[in-house]
C-alpha positions in Angstrom: 183.5 22.1 132.9 186.6 23.1 131.3 187.9 25.5 128.6 190.9 25.4 126.3 191.8 29.0 128.4 191.7 27.2 131.6 193.7 24.2 130.3 196.7 26.7 129.5 196.6 27.2 133.4 198.8 24.1 133.3 202.1 25.5 132.4 204.5 27.5 134.7 204.9 31.1 133.6 208.2 31.3 132.3 207.9 27.5 130.7 208.2 27.2 127.0 204.8 26.5 125.3 204.9 26.8 121.4 208.1 26.4 119.5 208.9 26.6 115.9 212.3 25.4 114.4 214.9 28.3 114.6 212.3 30.4 116.4 212.6 31.3 120.2 209.9 29.5 122.1 206.7 31.1 123.3 206.3 30.8 127.1 202.7 30.0 128.7 202.4 33.4 130.5 203.1 35.2 127.0 200.6 32.3 125.5 198.0 33.4 128.0 198.6 37.2 127.1 198.0 36.4 123.4 195.0 34.4 123.9 193.5 37.2 126.2 194.7 40.0 123.4 193.0 38.1 120.8 189.7 37.5 122.4 189.5 41.3 123.0 190.4 42.1 119.6 187.8 39.3 118.0 185.0 41.1 120.3 186.0 44.2 118.4 186.0 42.8 115.1 182.2 41.7 115.8 182.8 37.9 116.8 181.8 36.3 120.0 181.0 32.8 121.7 179.7 30.4 119.2 180.2 32.5 115.9 182.2 30.3 113.2 185.7 31.8 112.3 187.3 30.1 109.3 190.9 29.8 109.8 193.2 29.5 106.4 197.0 29.5 107.8 200.0 27.7 106.9 201.3 25.2 109.3 203.3 26.3 112.1 203.3 28.2 115.5 200.8 31.0 114.8 198.4 28.7 113.2 198.5 26.6 116.6 198.4 29.7 118.5 195.4 31.4 116.4 193.4 28.2 116.8 194.0 28.3 120.8 193.1 31.9 121.0 190.4 32.2 118.4 188.7 29.0 120.2 188.9 31.0 123.4 186.4 33.6 122.0 184.5 31.7 119.1 184.1 28.5 117.3 187.5 28.0 115.5 186.8 26.1 111.7 190.2 25.5 110.4 190.5 24.8 106.7 192.8 23.2 104.4 194.9 26.0 102.7 195.1 23.8 99.6 191.3 24.0 98.9 190.0 25.7 95.5 188.0 28.5 95.3 184.8 26.8 94.8 185.7 24.5 97.9 186.3 27.2 100.0 183.1 28.8 99.3 181.2 25.8 99.8 182.7 25.4 103.4 182.5 29.0 104.2 179.0 29.2 103.3 178.5 25.6 105.0 179.7 27.1 108.2 178.0 30.1 108.2 181.2 31.7 109.1 181.2 35.2 110.6 184.9 35.9 109.7 187.7 34.4 107.9 191.5 34.6 109.2 194.4 34.8 106.7 197.6 35.5 106.9 198.7 39.1 105.7 200.7 39.2 102.4 199.7 35.5 101.6 197.5 35.0 98.5 194.6 32.5 99.0 191.5 31.9 97.1 189.7 32.0 100.3 189.5 35.7 100.5 187.8 35.9 97.1 185.3 33.2 98.2 184.8 35.4 101.3 184.2 38.5 99.7 181.5 37.0 97.1 179.6 35.7 100.2 180.2 39.1 101.9 182.0 37.9 104.9 184.6 39.8 106.9 188.5 39.0 106.4 190.8 39.6 109.1 194.6 39.6 108.5 197.1 38.0 111.0 200.6 39.4 110.8 203.8 38.3 112.9 207.2 39.0 113.2 209.9 36.0 112.9 212.1 37.8 115.3 209.6 37.5 117.9 208.6 34.6 119.8 206.8 31.6 118.0 203.3 31.9 117.6 203.1 35.8 118.7 201.0 37.8 116.3 198.4 40.7 115.6 195.1 40.4 114.1 193.5 43.4 112.1 190.0 43.6 110.6 187.0 46.0 110.5 184.9 46.9 113.6 181.6 45.1 114.2 179.6 44.5 117.3 179.7 41.1 119.1 176.7 39.4 120.0 178.1 37.4 122.8 181.5 38.9 124.0 183.7 37.5 126.6 185.6 34.0 127.0 183.7 31.1 125.8 182.3 28.6 128.3 182.7 24.7 128.4 179.8 23.9 126.8 180.7 26.3 123.8 181.6 24.7 120.4 185.5 25.3 120.7 185.8 23.6 116.9 184.0 22.7 114.1 185.3 20.2 111.4 183.5 18.5 108.4 183.6 14.7 107.9 185.7 13.7 104.8 182.6 12.8 102.8 183.1 10.2 100.0 179.8 10.3 97.9 177.3 12.0 100.4 177.3 15.8 101.4 180.3 16.3 104.4 178.7 16.7 107.6 179.7 19.1 110.2 181.3 18.0 113.7 180.8 20.3 116.6 183.1 20.0 119.3 182.7 21.7 122.4 185.7 22.9 125.1 184.5 20.1 127.0 185.0 17.6 124.2 188.2 18.6 123.3 189.6 19.2 126.7 188.9 16.2 127.9 190.5 14.3 124.8 193.7 16.4 125.3 193.3 15.3 128.9 193.1 11.5 128.1 195.8 11.7 125.5 198.4 13.4 128.0 197.2 10.7 130.6 197.7 7.7 128.1 201.3 9.1 127.0 202.1 10.1 130.7 203.1 13.5 129.5 205.0 15.7 132.0 206.1 19.3 131.6 209.7 18.2 130.5 208.1 16.3 127.9 208.4 17.9 124.1 206.5 17.2 120.9 207.5 17.5 117.4 204.5 18.3 115.2 204.5 17.3 111.8 200.7 17.0 111.4 198.6 19.5 109.4 196.9 21.7 111.8 193.8 21.6 110.1 193.5 18.3 110.9 191.9 16.8 114.7 195.2 14.7 114.8 197.6 17.5 115.0 195.4 20.2 116.9 194.1 17.8 119.7 197.0 15.2 120.2 199.9 17.3 119.4 198.9 20.9 120.6 196.1 20.5 123.2 197.9 17.1 124.7 201.1 18.9 125.0 199.5 22.0 126.8 197.1 19.9 129.1 200.7 18.3 130.6 202.1 22.0 130.6 204.8 20.8 128.3 206.1 22.2 125.0 205.0 21.6 121.2 207.4 22.7 118.4 205.0 23.3 115.2 207.0 22.7 111.8 205.6 23.9 108.6 204.3 20.6 107.8 205.7 17.2 107.3 208.8 16.9 105.1 210.6 14.0 105.0 213.8 15.5 104.1 213.6 18.0 106.6 212.3 16.0 109.6 215.7 14.3 110.5 217.1 18.1 110.7 214.0 19.0 113.1 214.7 16.0 115.1 218.3 17.1 115.6 217.7 20.7 116.7 214.5 20.5 118.7 215.7 17.0 120.5 211.8 16.0 121.0 210.9 13.6 123.5 208.0 12.1 121.3 206.5 12.8 117.9 202.8 11.8 116.5 202.0 11.0 112.6 199.9 8.7 110.2 201.2 5.6 109.0 202.4 7.0 105.5 204.6 9.8 107.3 206.3 7.1 109.4 207.0 5.0 106.2 208.6 8.1 104.9 210.6 8.7 107.4 211.9 5.0 107.6 213.0 5.2 104.0 215.4 8.1 104.7 216.3 6.5 108.4 219.6 4.8 106.7 220.9 8.2 105.8 220.4 9.9 109.1 221.9 7.1 111.5 223.8 9.5 113.5 220.9 11.8 114.5 219.0 9.0 115.6 221.8 7.5 117.3 221.7 11.0 119.6 218.1 11.3 119.4 216.3 10.0 122.9 213.0 9.5 121.7 210.8 8.2 125.0 207.9 6.9 122.6 206.4 7.5 119.0 202.6 7.6 118.6 201.0 6.6 115.6 197.1 7.3 114.8 194.7 8.5 112.2 195.0 5.0 110.2 196.0 1.5 110.8 199.5 1.1 111.2 200.8 -2.1 109.6 202.9 -4.6 111.9 206.0 -4.6 109.6 206.1 -0.8 110.1 205.6 -0.7 113.7 208.6 -3.5 113.7 210.8 -1.2 111.9 210.2 1.9 113.8 210.9 0.4 117.1 214.2 -1.3 115.8 215.2 2.1 114.3 214.7 4.6 117.0 214.9 1.8 120.1 211.4 3.4 121.0 208.0 2.1 121.7 205.7 3.0 119.1 201.9 3.6 120.7 199.4 3.0 118.2 196.2 5.1 118.9 192.8 5.1 117.5 190.6 8.2 116.5 188.2 10.0 114.8 186.9 13.7 114.6 183.5 12.9 116.2 185.4 11.8 119.2 187.8 14.9 119.4 190.3 12.4 118.5 191.6 9.5 120.7 189.4 6.7 121.7 191.8 3.8 122.3 195.5 3.5 123.0 198.1 1.0 123.3 199.6 1.6 126.7 203.1 2.7 127.3 205.6 0.0 128.6 205.4 -2.0 131.0 202.0 -2.4 129.4 201.6 -4.7 126.8 201.6 -3.3 122.9 199.8 -5.8 120.7 201.1 -5.1 116.9 197.9 -5.2 114.8 195.8 -3.8 117.6 194.6 0.2 118.4 194.7 -0.9 122.1 192.5 -0.2 125.3 190.0 2.3 125.6 191.9 5.3 126.6 189.2 8.1 127.8 185.7 6.8 126.3 183.7 3.4 126.8 184.2 1.4 123.9 181.9 -1.6 123.1 181.2 -3.4 119.9 177.6 -3.7 118.6 175.4 -5.6 116.3 173.1 -4.1 113.9 170.4 -4.7 116.3 171.9 -2.5 118.9 173.0 -5.3 121.1 176.3 -5.1 122.7 178.6 -8.2 121.9 181.0 -10.3 123.9 184.9 -10.4 123.4 185.6 -12.3 120.4 182.6 -11.2 118.5 183.0 -9.2 115.4 180.6 -6.1 115.0 180.7 -2.1 115.1 182.8 -0.3 117.2 180.8 2.2 119.5 181.7 4.6 121.9 180.8 7.1 124.6 182.1 9.5 126.9 183.0 13.2 127.7 185.1 13.8 124.5 182.2 12.4 122.0 180.6 15.2 120.0 176.8 15.6 121.0 175.4 15.2 117.4 176.5 16.3 113.8 175.2 20.2 113.2 171.9 20.7 111.8 171.6 16.8 110.8 168.9 15.0 112.9 168.7 12.2 109.9 172.7 11.3 110.4 172.2 11.9 114.0 169.7 9.0 114.2 171.7 7.1 112.7 174.9 7.5 114.4 173.4 7.4 118.0 172.1 4.1 119.5 171.1 3.9 123.0 173.7 6.7 123.8 176.3 5.0 122.0 178.0 6.7 118.9 178.4 4.2 115.8 181.8 4.8 114.5 181.2 3.1 111.1 184.4 0.9 112.0 184.2 -2.9 112.3 186.2 -4.6 115.2 186.8 -7.2 117.9 187.8 -6.9 121.3 189.7 -9.6 123.1 189.5 -10.9 126.6 191.9 -8.2 127.9 190.3 -5.4 126.3 192.6 -5.0 123.3 190.5 -3.8 120.6 191.3 -4.6 116.5 189.9 -3.2 113.6 189.1 -5.3 111.2 187.7 -3.0 108.9 186.1 0.4 107.9 182.1 -0.9 107.1 181.9 1.1 104.1 185.3 0.2 102.7 184.5 -3.6 103.0 184.8 -5.4 99.6 181.8 -7.4 98.4 183.1 -9.7 96.0 180.1 -11.9 94.8 178.6 -12.1 98.4 182.2 -12.6 100.0 182.7 -10.0 102.2 186.7 -9.4 102.0 188.8 -7.2 104.4 191.0 -4.9 102.6 192.8 -4.4 105.8 194.0 -8.0 105.9 195.0 -8.1 102.2 197.1 -4.8 102.9 198.8 -6.7 106.0 199.8 -9.7 103.5 201.1 -7.4 101.0 203.4 -5.6 103.3 204.9 -8.7 104.6 206.8 -9.1 101.2 210.3 -7.7 101.8 209.8 -5.5 98.5 207.1 -3.7 99.4 207.0 -0.2 101.0 203.1 0.9 101.0 200.0 -1.0 100.0 196.2 -0.2 99.9 193.6 -2.7 98.7 190.7 -1.2 97.4 187.3 -2.3 95.4 187.0 -2.3 91.6 183.5 -2.8 90.0 183.1 -6.2 88.2 180.0 -6.9 86.1 179.3 -10.6 87.3 180.8 -10.2 91.1 179.7 -6.6 91.7 183.2 -5.9 93.1 186.7 -7.4 92.7 189.8 -6.7 94.4 192.8 -4.6 93.4 195.7 -3.2 95.2 198.0 -0.3 94.7 201.7 -0.9 95.9 204.8 1.2 96.2 208.4 -0.4 96.4 211.1 0.0 98.8 213.8 2.2 97.4 216.4 0.0 95.5 213.9 -3.1 95.6 212.5 -4.7 92.9 209.4 -7.0 92.2 206.6 -7.4 89.8 203.1 -8.0 90.2 203.0 -11.7 89.2 205.5 -12.0 92.0 203.4 -10.1 94.7 200.5 -11.9 93.7 202.1 -15.4 94.3 203.5 -14.4 97.3 200.0 -12.8 98.6 198.3 -16.3 97.4 200.6 -18.3 99.6 198.9 -16.1 102.7 195.5 -15.7 101.8 192.5 -17.7 100.2 192.5 -17.3 96.5 189.0 -15.1 96.8 191.1 -12.7 98.9 194.3 -12.3 96.5 194.0 -9.1 94.4 193.1 -9.4 90.8 195.1 -6.5 89.8 198.2 -5.0 91.2 199.4 -1.8 90.3 202.8 -0.8 91.2 203.3 2.8 91.4 205.8 5.5 92.5 203.3 7.1 95.1 200.0 6.4 96.1 197.3 8.9 95.9 196.9 10.5 99.7 194.2 12.6 101.1 195.0 16.0 102.6 196.3 14.7 106.0 198.5 12.2 104.6 196.3 9.2 105.0 195.7 6.6 101.8 192.1 6.5 101.1 190.6 3.2 99.8 187.0 4.8 98.8 187.5 6.4 95.1 190.9 5.3 94.6 189.8 3.0 91.7 188.3 6.2 90.1 191.7 8.2 90.6 193.4 5.2 89.1 191.3 5.1 86.0 189.9 1.4 87.1 185.9 2.7 87.7 184.7 1.1 84.6 183.3 -2.3 85.3 185.3 -5.3 84.2 
């Protein structure tokens, strides 16, 4: 059994742990002190082990350290600062939050929602002249039911699934879960104390919290926490921080590539050991462009909230990286299962299932969802995939996203890849639109590369040379930007409605 507090022992006392652009980094010794001080303060505020504490803070070192420190005393529930008052009210109530933590002096509808629900508010303040991540926490005194440091089986982190039509489910992750995942990531990437991660992922999301922050700390390494992804500032951060790696979602990598030509001098002097991509499928052309631009291997990984992030990953060189594959099992066991619960052989397509120490024990207070999610001890991911003879996993689709066009099952990922091969296409997402006779038909949203030109008819003709006619999108929308989720991922489900294509054709 391991806790986040124990994980922090991996760093030398004076070694840098948490950094930020233009700030002095926080050492491992100071980080451990900050965590212990926060634990005592939270107990004074009436919060103890397994009490849910909602955190609404901007991206940055204080958010990273708040997550680490609060998880060491209670259960963290990081929420997207961009939520509306109504959304905050739902999540605070659904989580049964015992405390809300906000930044002192920053306006947020979360405080009003907490006051309406009778939830105490604690305010976090910091001095930018002090090392990154140093803060104080102040609120009204209370009596903690279970004071003291969290244990391995205690819940460190709760996150909601990104529900589409159904009510979002609460995913509890224990200290054992998140520490196992952090160690899996550090091992996969061969992280050492001298490594340095530049984090551009939001810290209310599993990717940034576990891969960038805890993965680095497990290795006794440094993570620089930016205010969030910004393609205009990325190369400046790359120059000043000089990291050995960064991790991001595919849309972020594409935005970085779009500005790479103007930042060749910075790229030339930057020595990235590798680049990591996760949280969505990376189009092979993007992987090729990243490797050619940065002269560094791109490591595509496969993760999800219920697995405390990482499940599979392509290995570092000299191991083989297979474009279009999310790699080998990287921590938990992975299998391919049919609808009857039978594990399939290599080459057979089915649902991807996982089991291991990083997997959630089950959704909170939701036995119906758990009955569907677990089969013979395996967690059903909801993703469709196939494993080759060498154990490399390829995602063929998200089961809920497969387009049923008159009985023909179409993989939107396959159509995405064909669209991305067009020399003028920068981003593409294929999605279902209602159809009166077929049930569903195929549409695609496309963003062109800067300075490139192509029309929908030309792109359709290009795709029709590579795919069967039934797979060619009947409608292609050329957009300046494709609507994305809060973490920067392109989301298929609900896109037809967002783009005004939800009426039956």
